[in-house]
N, C-alpha and C positions, 0 to 999 in steps of 0.2 A: 416675546421673547427671541432674545439674538441667534444671532446665526451659528454661534457658536454651543449658544443651550440645547441649540432642535436639533445640531451633527451631536453631542454626544447626545441626548438623552435616544434616537436615533436610534445610532450606536450600541444605546444600553438593552434598547429591545431585543433588536438583534442578538444580540451576544445569549439576551434570560430565553430566549426560544431556544436558540444551539443548546444551551448548557439545559433544556426540554428532551432535546437527544441525545442529550450521550446522557444525560442518566445523575448528573453531578453537577451538584451548584459549586460553583466556586467563591471563598472568602475573598481570594485576592481574580477577576474579573478581569484583571490587570498580563495573570496569567498565561487566560487565555488567548485574548489579543492582539499577543505577542505570540503564542503560538500559531499563531492565523496570517502573520505581517512576513509574506517572501519580500529578500530583500531588492526584489522590483521596487518597491511602494516604498519604499525607505526614499530611493531615486527623485519623485514628486510628492508628497503626501509630508507634510511639514506636520503632522497632528502623528504621525506614526507614529510608536515607541522608536526609542537611539535606534537597539535593535531590533535584527531582524531572528527566526524561528531557527537558524542554522545547529546555532547548540543548544536549543532544547532536540529540536530532530536526533544529531547526536545523543544524548542522554535516554532520551523515549526508547532510541532501537535498545539501548542496549538491555533497558528498562524491560521491554518486548522480550528480550532474549532468554531473559533469567526468569521473566512470568511463565510462558511455555516453557521454557524445562519440568519445570519446577509442578507447571501440570502434566505434564506427559509420565515424567515418574510416579509422580502420585496414583494418577490413572489410570496405568497400562505398568503396575511393579514385574511383570513377568516377562517383557523385552530385553532384550542386547543391548548394549551401548550401540548398535547395529541402527537394529532400526529404528529408537532413543532420534537417533542423529539424524534419521532418512526423515523422522516424521515433526522434527524440529525443522527442516531445513524448509519441508513444507508448508507448514506454520506460516512462519517468520519471510517467510518468500514474497515480495514486491505485487506481486497476483496476491494475495491472498489480503497483504494490507491497505491494497490503492481497495479492492473489494468491500471493507471494512469501510475505507475511507467513500467510498458513493454508497455505499445503504445509510452513511450517514447525511450525505450530502454535502462535506465538507465541503469542496466547491465553490456550492453557492454563500459561504462568509468569507471563501481569503479575502487579505488585500493584499495585491496587487497593480504591479505599474505599469504604466500604457500599453507600453510595446508588447507585454505578458494578459493583459484582458483584446488588445487586438489579437493574438494571436492563439486565443480556444486555452490561456492559465488556465483554465478553471473546468478542462477537465485534462489538463496533463498527469499522466500517469505516472510521475517522477514527483511534481508536488503536490499532489494529492494524497504520494502515501508521507513525505516526509512531512506534510503537514499530519496528516495521521501518527506518526512515531512524536512529536511536537508535542499535541497535547496529552497525550500519552502523561510524557514527561510532565507539564502544568496542573496536568489532574494529580501524580508523582506527587508536584513539590507542594501543595498546596495542602493536599488529603494526607497524604503519606501510603506505603507503600499497598497495604489498602483497601484505598480504595481505587488507585492503581491493575491492582490483583481484579477487582470486581470489574471494574472498565473495560477491560481486557477482556473476560472471559462470556460478555453479554455477547461484545459490539466482534468480537474473533474469533477466540478461541472454541465456544460452541459451536455456531455459525459453521465454520468451517468442517467442523466436524458432524454437522446433521445432515446438510448437503453436499458431504463427499462421497460421487461415486466408486467408491475404491480406499483399501485401508489407508491409513496413513502411513504407513511406512514404506509405500507400494505404489514409488514418487517419477520412477525414473522416465517418463511419458516418452523419450529418446526411443528407448528402448521402443517400449508399445508399439509409437510413429512405424516406427522401421518396419517393427513385425506385421505387423493390418498391413505394411504398405506391398511388403515379399510375399503375402498370403494373396492378398491379388494381383500378386505379376505386374507393379504400378514401376516400378523401377526403385532406387535408393534417395534418400530426403539428403537435403541440402542448403546450408547452414550458414546465410550471407551476413557479414555485421556494417548495417547501413551505416551506423553511427556510433559517433561514441565522444560523450561529450560531460564536461565538469571535472575538478581537481582529483588531483590521485590519490588522494584519500575521500569521494567521497566520488567513483567514479564513473556512469549511468551506459550500459548499451543497450543498440537498438540493432535487434537481430532481426531476420527474417527467412520466415524457411518455403524453399521450393523443393518443386518433386518437375521430373521431366517439362521445366521450362516455367512451369505454374506455378506464383507465389500465392500458398495457401493460408500464409500468417504472420504476423509479425506485434514482436511485441518487446516490453525492455527489461531489464533488471541489473541490479547492482555487483551482477558480474553476467561475463559468458554464458556457464554455466545455467545460472538463475533465467536469463534470459532465454536461451537453447529451450529450454525445460517450456519453461514459459509459452512458448512461440511451438515446439512439437505441442504440448495441451489442445490447444486452441485448433490447431490443425487438425494436431484427433476428433476430437468431436468434431470440428466441421464434414469431416468426411466419414464418422460414422451417421449422422445428420443427416447426408446427402441418400448415401447408400440404403438409409431404411428409408428416403422417401421415392425409392428404388422398386 
């Protein structure tokens, strides 16, 4: 067997394992391969697709938003627009999407360039979130909206609701964190923007939560608000865990 055929065979086997994890078999597996291709891979891999997954990620983000909105309207008919909006923000947040990507072990299947590989690209929150949304788009393009809906529900929506520690519409972790801090007379939480990256239409913000000179948590988000809320959620969970151990 030639080297090219051997490589193609291994790639096919790898994608087949991922399809089993996703619970969806592609009629056009090249869509799945494209969804897993980060732009850095095109810089070194002559066998990589001519495109990367950025366009699919853009489309998948919109499909996710639509399906999440539909799910909430059907599941909670008594909620007003305010509750629906807060719950929607929580379901499609970077933290929720990254959690879904990690549960599927998408990082293992990413096609990355040498630089991303050497700097832990398979664990990067932004790359995992983008890959998950690109996979949504790939499934939609291959099997239609029903297939995409089914995938999103079982991989993100149902787990997010099942494992939620509070009602979906109560997602203001910054307020909850500050309330806990004030109750324990510990000062005021400060949020610092550590870094901004990406083009203007796909900005990524890295935010740290600090309290009395101590860094409590750090997280990423597509907006400052999302990154701060995610950092606050992690900080609150850490403080509660520490308090419970005392």
